[in-house]
C-alpha positions in Angstrom: -4.1 14.1 12.1 -0.4 14.2 12.7 2.3 16.7 12.1 4.2 16.5 8.7 7.6 17.6 10.0 10.4 15.5 8.7 13.9 14.9 9.9 17.0 14.9 7.7 16.3 11.3 6.6 12.8 12.0 5.6 11.2 10.3 8.6 8.3 12.1 10.4 9.3 13.9 13.6 6.9 13.6 16.5 5.8 17.0 17.9 4.8 18.4 21.2 2.7 21.5 21.9 3.8 23.2 25.1 1.4 25.6 26.7 2.6 27.8 29.6 2.3 31.5 30.3 5.8 31.6 31.7 8.3 31.7 28.8 11.3 30.5 30.8 9.3 27.4 31.9 7.9 26.8 28.5 11.3 27.2 26.8 12.9 24.8 29.4 10.3 22.1 28.6 10.9 22.7 24.9 14.6 22.2 25.2 14.1 19.0 27.3 11.8 17.5 24.7 13.9 18.7 21.8 16.8 16.7 23.3 14.5 13.7 23.2 14.1 14.1 19.5 10.7 15.9 19.4 9.9 19.1 17.5 8.1 21.6 19.7 5.7 24.5 19.4 5.4 26.9 22.3 2.3 29.1 23.1 1.5 31.2 26.1 -2.3 31.0 26.5 -5.2 28.7 26.0 -6.7 30.4 22.9 -3.4 30.2 21.1 -3.1 26.6 22.1 -6.5 25.8 20.5 -5.6 27.7 17.3 -2.2 25.9 17.1 -4.0 22.5 17.5 -6.2 23.4 14.5 -3.3 24.4 12.3 -0.7 21.8 13.3 -2.1 18.9 15.4 0.8 17.7 17.6 1.4 14.2 18.9 1.2 15.3 22.5 0.3 18.4 24.5 1.9 19.7 27.7 -0.6 22.0 29.3 -0.2 24.3 32.3 -3.3 24.5 34.4 -2.9 28.1 35.4 -3.2 30.0 32.1 -4.2 33.7 31.9 -7.3 33.3 29.7 -8.8 29.8 29.6 -7.8 27.4 32.3 -5.7 24.4 31.3 -8.6 22.3 32.5 -11.0 24.0 30.1 -8.5 23.8 27.2 -8.1 20.0 27.9 -11.9 19.6 27.9 -12.2 21.3 24.5 -9.4 19.2 23.1 -11.1 16.0 24.2 -14.5 17.2 23.0 -13.2 17.7 19.5 -13.3 14.5 17.4 -10.3 15.8 15.4 -8.1 16.1 18.5 -9.6 13.9 21.2 -7.0 11.1 20.7 -4.0 13.5 21.2 -2.5 12.8 24.7 -2.7 15.8 27.1 -0.4 16.1 30.1 -1.5 18.7 32.6 1.2 20.5 34.6 0.5 22.3 37.9 2.1 23.2 41.2 -0.9 21.8 43.0 -1.9 18.2 42.7 -4.1 17.5 45.7 -7.0 15.0 45.5 -9.5 17.6 44.2 -7.0 18.7 41.5 -6.4 15.2 40.3 -10.1 14.4 40.1 -10.7 17.6 38.1 -7.9 16.7 35.7 -9.4 13.2 35.2 -12.8 14.7 34.6 -11.4 17.1 32.0 -10.0 14.1 30.1 -6.3 14.5 30.9 -4.2 11.5 30.0 -1.6 12.3 32.7 -0.6 15.0 35.1 2.7 16.0 36.6 3.7 18.5 39.4 5.9 21.6 39.2 8.8 21.9 39.5 9.0 19.3 36.8 11.3 16.2 37.3 13.0 15.9 33.9 13.4 12.1 34.0 9.8 11.6 35.1 8.5 13.9 32.3 10.6 12.1 29.6 9.3 8.7 30.8 5.7 9.8 30.8 5.9 11.5 27.4 7.6 8.4 25.9 4.8 6.1 27.2 2.0 8.4 25.9 3.7 8.7 22.5 3.9 5.0 22.2 0.1 4.7 22.9 -0.5 7.5 20.4 1.5 5.8 17.7 -0.5 2.5 18.3 -3.8 4.4 18.2 -2.8 6.1 14.9 -1.9 2.7 13.4 -5.4 1.4 14.4 -7.0 4.5 12.9 -5.0 3.9 9.7 -6.2 0.3 9.6 -9.8 1.4 10.0 -9.4 4.0 7.2 -8.2 1.2 5.0 -11.3 -0.9 5.8 -13.6 2.1 5.0 -11.7 2.6 1.7 -12.3 -1.0 0.8 -16.0 -0.5 1.5 -16.1 2.5 -0.8 -14.3 0.5 -3.5 -17.1 -2.1 -3.3 -19.7 0.7 -3.9 -17.6 2.1 -6.8 -17.8 -1.3 -8.6 -21.5 -0.8 -9.2 -22.6 2.5 -10.9 -26.1 1.9 -9.6 -25.0 2.2 -6.0 -23.1 5.5 -6.2 -23.6 7.4 -3.0 -25.3 4.4 -1.3 -22.9 4.2 1.6 -23.1 8.0 2.4 -26.9 8.0 2.2 -27.2 5.0 4.5 -24.8 6.5 7.0 -27.0 9.7 7.0 -30.3 7.9 7.1 -29.3 5.4 9.8 -27.8 8.0 12.1 -30.9 10.2 11.7 -33.3 7.3 12.5 -31.1 6.3 15.5 -31.5 9.9 16.8 -35.2 9.9 16.1 -35.7 6.8 18.3 -33.5 8.2 21.1 -30.5 5.9 20.6 -27.4 7.2 22.3 -24.4 9.0 20.8 -22.3 5.8 20.6 -25.1 3.9 18.8 -25.5 6.8 16.3 -21.7 6.7 15.6 -21.9 3.0 15.0 -24.9 3.5 12.6 -22.9 6.2 10.7 -19.9 3.9 10.4 -22.1 0.9 9.6 -23.6 2.8 6.7 -20.2 2.8 5.1 -19.2 -0.7 6.1 -22.4 -2.8 6.0 -21.6 -4.3 2.5 -17.9 -4.5 2.8 -18.1 -8.3 2.4 -19.1 -7.8 -1.2 -15.5 -7.2 -2.0 -15.3 -11.0 -2.2 -18.2 -11.3 -4.6 -17.2 -11.6 -8.3 -18.4 -8.8 -10.7 -20.2 -11.4 -12.7 -22.6 -11.9 -9.8 -22.5 -8.5 -8.3 -23.3 -6.7 -11.5 -25.4 -9.3 -13.2 -28.5 -7.8 -14.9 -30.6 -11.0 -14.9 -31.8 -13.2 -12.1 -29.1 -15.0 -10.0 -28.8 -18.8 -10.0 -29.2 -20.7 -6.8 -25.4 -21.0 -6.4 -25.0 -17.3 -7.1 -27.6 -16.4 -4.5 -25.8 -18.6 -2.0 -22.5 -16.9 -2.7 -24.1 -13.4 -2.5 -25.6 -14.3 0.9 -22.1 -14.9 2.3 -21.2 -11.3 2.2 -22.4 -10.4 5.7 -20.3 -13.2 7.1 -17.3 -12.2 5.1 -17.7 -8.6 6.1 -17.8 -9.5 9.8 -14.6 -11.5 9.4 -12.9 -8.5 7.7 -13.8 -6.1 10.5 -13.5 -8.4 13.5 -9.9 -7.8 14.2 -10.3 -4.1 14.7 -11.4 -3.3 18.2 -12.7 0.2 17.1 -15.1 -1.5 14.8 -16.6 -3.9 17.3 -19.8 -1.8 17.7 -20.3 -2.1 13.9 -20.1 -5.9 13.7 -23.8 -6.6 14.3 -24.7 -4.2 11.5 -22.3 -5.8 9.1 -23.4 -9.3 10.0 -27.1 -8.9 10.5 -28.4 -6.2 8.2 -30.1 -8.8 6.0 -31.8 -10.6 8.9 -35.5 -10.2 9.3 -37.7 -10.3 12.4 -39.7 -13.3 11.1 -36.6 -15.4 10.5 -36.7 -15.1 6.7 -33.4 -13.2 6.4 -29.8 -14.3 6.0 -27.1 -15.4 6.7 -28.3 -17.1 9.9 -32.1 -16.8 9.9 -32.2 -14.9 13.2 -35.6 -13.9 14.6 -36.9 -11.1 16.8 -34.7 -9.9 19.6 -31.8 -12.1 18.2 -31.3 -9.3 15.8 -29.4 -6.2 17.0 -31.5 -3.0 17.0 -28.7 -1.3 15.1 -28.9 -4.0 12.4 -32.7 -3.5 12.3 -32.3 0.2 11.7 -29.7 -0.5 8.9 -32.0 -3.0 7.3 -34.8 -0.5 7.0 -32.8 2.3 5.5 -31.0 -0.2 3.2 -34.3 -1.3 1.7 -35.6 2.2 1.5 -32.5 3.4 -0.4 -32.7 0.4 -2.8 -36.3 1.2 -3.5 -35.7 4.9 -4.2 -32.7 4.5 -6.5 -32.8 3.2 -10.1 -31.6 -0.3 -10.6 -31.0 -2.3 -13.9 -34.2 -4.2 -13.3 -36.6 -1.4 -12.3 -36.9 2.4 -12.0 -36.7 4.2 -8.7 -39.8 4.4 -6.6 -41.1 7.6 -5.1 -40.5 8.1 -1.4 -44.2 7.7 -0.7 -44.3 4.4 -2.6 -41.2 3.2 -0.8 -42.8 4.0 2.6 -45.8 1.9 1.6 -43.4 -1.0 0.8 -41.7 -0.6 4.2 -45.1 -0.7 5.9 -46.1 -3.8 4.0 -42.9 -5.4 5.4 -44.1 -4.5 8.9 -47.5 -6.2 8.3 -45.9 -9.5 7.3 -43.6 -9.3 10.3 -40.2 -8.6 8.8 -39.6 -5.1 10.2 -40.3 -3.4 13.5 -43.5 -1.2 13.3 -42.0 1.3 15.7 -38.8 1.7 13.7 -40.6 1.9 10.4 -43.1 4.4 11.8 -40.3 6.5 13.2 -38.5 6.4 9.8 -41.7 7.3 7.8 -42.3 10.2 10.3 -38.7 11.4 9.7 -39.2 11.3 5.9 -42.3 13.4 6.3 -41.0 15.9 8.8 -37.5 16.3 7.3 -37.7 15.6 3.6 -34.5 17.7 3.0 -32.5 14.8 4.6 -33.5 12.5 1.7 -32.7 14.8 -1.2 
């Protein structure tokens, strides 16, 4: 999130949060940054800093290490551990920057650190550099948000898939956790749940919403959507972990899937997870051509896919176990 302060021309003003328990120092830093065109908020302790971040997320934080309650290092760690604030640049300020102090700052997630007394020109240069990076990151986040919005637009075109993306995000992340995939993989699965079918934005409604069987040409066009989706997401570095899910979630271990007929280990484990939960959700929701199956019946169908070699027995077994142990997840 970014501050919504505006200048006299209606443009957004970048903001800095200054955290220092010495008011003269804090106010001097505020004046310095104000002269650089930044709006500033000043607080005197760590808890106040965290509350201010929640209320009015700034574009950058200048954080004294020696605070009276939480140390600046601890405040920095909390900022970087929070998904809502982790991309905000944090500059730690201290009178002591020996090797051990620098290592501690890096371990806390600090983006930069400067010594006291502060050199005004050095501070301004470092703040400008970090704000440029922050602006670039915000633009990337905005681009990613547009892609996710497009994916949800695809879902909204078909009344029979309402909630499909949110369910797949939930199911896939839960299955990833159940088979001990790491946090990054679980994040990719959650994003992949929303983005897996984004390529369908290029599929005409006459095909996507057709009640009857598709012709051979229509099937061929429909089977292009994983490739189209991959191309749509490929230029966003932040979506790189999601690309195998988008491109391979219709592949099958025996090579019977599409678009590339991949087999076995050629298919990403993330895509294998998404394929299983995608089929489960399709089976347990009503479609124009059939009513929804019960969860038990859907599990039988998944297990039959294992027997013919299309799905991993370990992944399907873990998913069926998850359904039985945590049925509330699937309500």
